C-alpha positions as CSV (number, residue, x, y, z in Angstrom):
1,M,-56.4,-9.1,60.9
2,K,-57.9,-9.0,57.5
3,V,-56.1,-7.9,54.4
4,I,-58.7,-6.7,51.9
5,D,-57.5,-5.8,48.4
6,F,-59.0,-3.6,45.6
7,E,-60.7,-6.4,43.8
8,A,-62.4,-7.7,46.9
9,I,-63.8,-4.3,47.7
10,S,-64.9,-3.5,44.1
11,N,-66.7,-6.8,43.9
12,M,-68.8,-6.3,47.1
13,G,-71.7,-4.7,45.2
14,I,-71.6,-1.5,47.2
15,T,-74.5,0.6,45.8
16,P,-74.4,4.3,45.1
17,M,-77.2,4.8,47.6
18,Q,-75.2,3.1,50.3
19,C,-72.3,5.5,49.6
20,Y,-74.7,8.4,49.9
21,E,-76.1,7.2,53.1
22,W,-72.7,6.5,54.6
23,V,-71.6,10.0,53.7
24,S,-74.7,11.5,55.2
25,D,-74.3,9.5,58.4
26,M,-70.8,10.8,59.0
27,L,-71.6,14.4,58.2
28,A,-74.3,14.3,60.8
29,K,-71.9,12.8,63.4
30,K,-68.8,14.9,62.5
31,D,-68.8,16.6,66.0
32,E,-68.5,13.1,67.6
33,A,-65.3,12.3,65.8
34,I,-61.6,13.3,66.4
35,L,-60.4,14.6,63.0
36,P,-56.9,16.2,63.0
37,A,-55.8,18.0,59.9
38,K,-54.0,15.8,57.4
39,I,-50.3,15.8,57.3
40,S,-48.9,16.4,53.8
41,M,-45.3,15.5,53.0
42,K,-43.7,16.4,49.7
43,P,-40.3,14.8,49.5
44,M,-39.8,15.3,45.7
45,N,-41.4,17.5,43.0
46,G,-44.8,16.1,42.2
47,V,-44.6,13.4,44.8
48,F,-46.6,13.5,48.1
49,Y,-47.5,11.4,51.0
50,N,-50.7,12.5,52.8
51,V,-51.4,11.0,56.2
52,M,-55.0,11.3,57.4
53,P,-55.9,10.0,60.8
54,T,-59.4,9.9,62.5
55,V,-61.3,8.4,65.4
56,I,-65.0,7.6,65.1
57,L,-66.1,7.5,68.7
58,S,-69.7,6.4,67.9
59,E,-68.4,3.3,66.0
60,K,-65.4,2.6,68.3
61,R,-63.0,2.7,65.3
62,V,-59.7,4.4,64.7
63,G,-58.1,4.6,61.3
64,V,-55.3,6.0,59.2
65,K,-55.3,6.6,55.5
66,V,-52.2,7.2,53.5
67,V,-52.4,8.6,50.1
68,T,-49.4,8.7,47.8
69,R,-48.8,10.3,44.4
70,Y,-46.1,9.5,42.0
71,P,-46.7,11.3,38.6
72,E,-45.1,8.6,36.5
73,R,-47.1,5.8,38.2
74,N,-50.3,4.5,36.7
75,P,-52.5,5.3,38.5
76,S,-50.5,8.1,39.9
77,L,-52.7,8.2,43.1
78,E,-52.9,5.2,45.4
79,S,-54.0,4.8,49.0
80,E,-54.1,2.3,51.8
81,I,-56.2,2.3,55.0
82,L,-55.5,0.8,58.5
83,L,-58.5,0.1,60.6
84,Y,-58.3,-0.4,64.4
85,N,-60.7,-1.3,67.2
86,L,-60.8,1.7,69.6
87,E,-61.7,-0.5,72.6
88,N,-58.6,-2.7,72.6
89,G,-56.3,-1.3,69.9
90,E,-56.6,-4.4,67.7
91,L,-55.6,-3.9,64.1
92,L,-58.7,-5.2,62.3
93,A,-57.8,-4.7,58.7
94,I,-55.4,-3.4,56.2
95,M,-57.1,-2.5,53.0
96,D,-56.7,-0.8,49.6
97,G,-58.2,2.7,49.7
98,T,-58.4,3.4,46.0
99,Y,-62.0,2.3,45.4
100,I,-63.2,3.7,48.7
101,T,-61.6,7.1,47.9
102,A,-63.2,7.4,44.5
103,M,-66.7,6.4,45.8
104,R,-66.7,8.5,48.9
105,T,-65.4,11.5,47.1
106,G,-68.1,11.2,44.4
107,A,-70.8,10.6,47.0
108,V,-69.7,13.7,48.9
109,A,-70.0,15.8,45.7
110,A,-73.5,14.3,45.1
111,H,-74.5,15.0,48.7
112,S,-73.5,18.7,48.2
113,I,-75.5,18.9,45.1
114,K,-78.6,17.5,46.8
115,L,-78.1,19.7,49.8
116,L,-77.1,23.0,48.2
117,A,-78.2,23.2,44.6
118,K,-81.4,24.8,43.5
119,S,-84.3,22.5,44.1
120,D,-85.2,22.4,40.4
121,F,-81.6,22.1,39.0
122,K,-81.6,20.5,35.6
123,T,-78.2,21.4,33.9
124,L,-74.9,20.1,35.3
125,G,-71.5,20.8,33.9
126,F,-68.7,18.3,34.5
127,M,-65.0,18.9,33.9
128,G,-62.5,16.2,34.8
129,L,-64.3,13.0,33.8
130,G,-62.4,10.3,35.7
131,N,-63.4,8.0,38.5
132,T,-64.5,10.7,40.9
133,A,-66.9,12.4,38.3
134,R,-68.3,9.0,37.4
135,A,-68.9,8.1,41.0
136,A,-70.6,11.5,41.6
137,M,-72.9,10.9,38.6
138,K,-73.6,7.3,39.8
139,V,-74.9,8.6,43.1
140,L,-76.8,11.5,41.5
141,T,-78.6,9.2,39.1
142,A,-79.6,7.0,42.1
143,L,-80.8,10.1,44.0
144,F,-82.7,11.5,41.0
145,P,-83.7,8.6,38.8
146,E,-86.6,10.3,37.1
147,R,-85.3,13.9,36.8
148,E,-84.6,15.0,33.3
149,M,-81.1,16.5,33.3
150,T,-78.7,17.9,30.8
151,V,-75.2,16.9,31.5
152,K,-72.5,19.1,29.8
153,L,-69.1,17.4,29.5
154,L,-65.8,19.1,28.8
155,R,-64.1,17.5,25.9
156,Y,-60.8,15.8,27.0
157,K,-59.1,13.0,25.1
158,N,-61.8,10.4,24.8
159,Q,-63.1,10.6,28.3
160,H,-66.3,12.5,27.4
161,E,-67.3,9.7,25.0
162,E,-66.4,7.0,27.6
163,F,-68.4,8.9,30.2
164,K,-71.5,8.9,28.0
165,V,-71.1,5.1,27.4
166,V,-71.1,4.5,31.2
167,F,-74.4,6.3,31.6
168,S,-76.0,5.3,28.3
169,G,-78.7,3.4,30.1
170,C,-80.0,6.5,31.9
171,D,-82.8,7.7,29.7
172,N,-83.3,10.8,31.9
173,L,-79.8,12.2,30.9
174,K,-79.1,14.3,27.8
175,F,-75.4,14.9,27.1
176,E,-73.8,17.9,25.5
177,I,-70.0,18.2,24.7
178,C,-68.3,21.5,25.4
179,D,-64.9,22.6,24.0
180,T,-64.2,25.3,26.6
181,C,-64.7,25.8,30.3
182,R,-66.6,29.0,29.6
183,E,-69.1,27.1,27.3
184,L,-69.5,24.5,30.0
185,V,-70.0,26.8,33.0
186,K,-72.3,29.3,31.2
187,G,-75.9,28.3,31.9
188,S,-75.1,25.4,34.2
189,D,-77.1,25.2,37.5
190,V,-74.3,23.0,38.9
191,V,-70.6,22.9,38.0
192,V,-68.5,20.0,39.2
193,S,-64.8,20.1,38.6
194,A,-62.8,17.0,39.2
195,V,-59.7,18.3,37.4
196,T,-56.7,17.7,39.6
197,V,-54.6,20.7,38.6
198,F,-55.4,24.1,37.1
199,E,-52.6,26.6,37.0
200,Q,-55.0,29.6,36.9
201,D,-58.7,30.4,37.2
202,V,-60.6,29.0,34.3
203,C,-63.6,31.2,33.9
204,E,-64.4,34.9,34.2
205,D,-66.9,36.0,36.9
206,D,-69.7,36.6,34.3
207,C,-69.8,32.9,33.4
208,F,-71.3,31.9,36.7
209,E,-75.0,32.8,36.6
210,E,-77.3,33.5,39.6
211,G,-78.2,30.3,41.5
212,C,-75.1,28.4,40.4
213,L,-73.6,25.8,42.7
214,L,-69.9,25.2,42.2
215,V,-68.3,22.0,43.5
216,P,-64.5,22.2,42.9
217,I,-63.5,18.7,44.2
218,H,-59.8,19.4,44.0
219,T,-60.2,23.1,44.8
220,R,-58.1,24.5,41.9
221,G,-59.2,27.0,39.3
222,F,-61.9,29.1,40.9
223,T,-60.3,31.5,43.3
224,N,-62.1,34.4,41.7
225,C,-65.4,32.8,42.8
226,D,-64.3,33.1,46.4
227,L,-64.7,36.8,46.2
228,F,-68.2,37.2,44.7
229,F,-70.1,34.0,45.5
230,D,-72.7,34.5,48.3
231,K,-71.7,31.5,50.4
232,V,-68.9,29.1,50.8
233,F,-69.2,25.7,52.5
234,A,-66.5,23.1,53.2
235,D,-66.5,19.7,54.8
236,D,-63.8,20.8,57.2
237,V,-62.5,24.3,57.9
238,N,-58.9,23.1,57.9
239,H,-59.3,22.3,54.2
240,V,-59.8,25.9,53.3
241,R,-58.3,28.0,56.2
242,G,-55.1,28.3,54.2
243,F,-56.8,29.6,51.0
244,K,-55.6,33.1,50.1
245,N,-59.2,34.4,50.1
246,F,-60.4,32.6,53.2
247,D,-60.7,35.9,55.2
248,R,-62.6,37.4,52.3
249,F,-65.4,34.8,52.0
250,R,-68.8,36.6,52.3
251,S,-70.1,33.8,54.3
252,F,-68.5,30.5,55.5
253,A,-69.7,27.4,57.4
254,E,-69.1,23.7,57.4
255,V,-71.5,21.4,55.6
256,A,-72.1,19.4,58.8
257,D,-73.6,22.6,60.3
258,V,-76.1,22.7,57.5
259,V,-76.9,19.1,57.9
260,K,-77.6,19.6,61.6
261,G,-79.6,22.7,61.0
262,A,-77.2,24.9,62.9
263,V,-76.8,27.3,59.9
264,P,-78.9,27.8,56.8
265,G,-77.8,26.3,53.5
266,R,-79.3,27.7,50.3
267,E,-81.9,30.4,51.1
268,S,-82.9,31.5,47.6
269,D,-82.6,30.3,44.0
270,S,-80.4,33.4,43.2
271,E,-77.6,32.6,45.6
272,R,-74.2,31.5,44.2
273,I,-72.7,28.9,46.4
274,I,-69.3,27.1,46.5
275,A,-69.0,23.7,48.2
276,Y,-65.3,22.9,48.8
277,N,-66.1,19.3,49.8
278,I,-62.9,17.4,49.2
279,G,-63.9,14.5,51.4
280,I,-62.5,13.8,54.9
281,A,-60.8,10.8,56.5
282,L,-63.9,10.4,58.6
283,H,-65.7,9.2,55.4
284,D,-62.9,6.8,54.5
285,M,-62.9,5.2,57.9
286,Y,-66.6,4.8,58.0
287,F,-66.6,3.2,54.5
288,A,-63.7,1.0,55.6
289,D,-65.6,-0.2,58.7
290,K,-68.6,-1.1,56.4
291,V,-66.3,-2.9,54.0
292,Y,-64.7,-4.8,57.0
293,A,-68.2,-5.9,58.1
294,M,-69.1,-7.0,54.6
295,S,-65.9,-8.9,54.0
296,G,-67.0,-11.9,56.0
297,E,-64.3,-14.6,56.4
298,T,-62.6,-13.7,53.2
299,Q,-59.0,-12.6,53.7
300,E,-57.0,-11.4,50.7
301,I,-53.2,-11.4,50.4
302,T,-52.5,-8.3,48.4
303,L,-53.1,-4.6,49.1
304,K,-52.3,-3.1,45.8
305,A,-54.8,-1.6,43.3
306,P,-54.4,-2.7,39.7
307,K,-51.3,-1.5,38.0
308,E,-53.3,0.0,35.2
309,Q,-55.9,2.7,35.6
310,F,-59.3,1.4,36.7
311,W,-62.6,3.0,35.8
312,I,-65.9,3.1,37.7
313,K,-68.3,1.1,35.5
């Protein structure tokens, strides 16, 4: 059994394009996996333990990811992954899941943009500028290295300036700083929200122009859009089945069905589309299996992520 920590994974040199390809592979093979709904336990106010199991039959791997949240901890979210050999039940590795979670979630968002945005999208609005947003932008710049894009950032503390610094070497990006959600959403071809909590919807219906793709990674803040957007997609139906407006979606399908060609994705540049792609344990386990293969003979002795907040650089 290998024990692989945060530092070992972050130093492996995993590229944004690798992340995109791994996400794409698993979405195409989703029907070949066993993917129960996650178990969410909330023993105290603001504290949760999410348990996410999956079996990847094609790779002969079984895994369990446990995500914990303690509001006063820094970072508040941490996760660990157990990876097993399906053929004999051997525990192959215990590894930190913090870096994997950030990169797979960002890659899923970028995959949704490539798949469902207007083909000529040029303006992107980002709110919530932490690791997930950075990871998504990393993958997008790898997918579209030559495309001139305007990236609108919602001002928050100093994160908007730090975000600009991370991508200062991308000459194809032009940044604009917005002071309100309405200013950010209005005129954006793609809106990505990585804000963890919104207590209420953040923008009126008229902010979302024709052709807009909305990617609410943490799902909060956009319930009004459920009612008038033309199509809603999700990476797993169990992620959205409990939404109050689920039965009122105009059109719903899983992203995997679009990838396989079973249902159409975007059919016109005027469609408004939501992609509730939170990321599924299937992605975590596939990433974990790749990390296990890349780890060689190195065995680490600690599972914990850094005590201080880390940033994708």
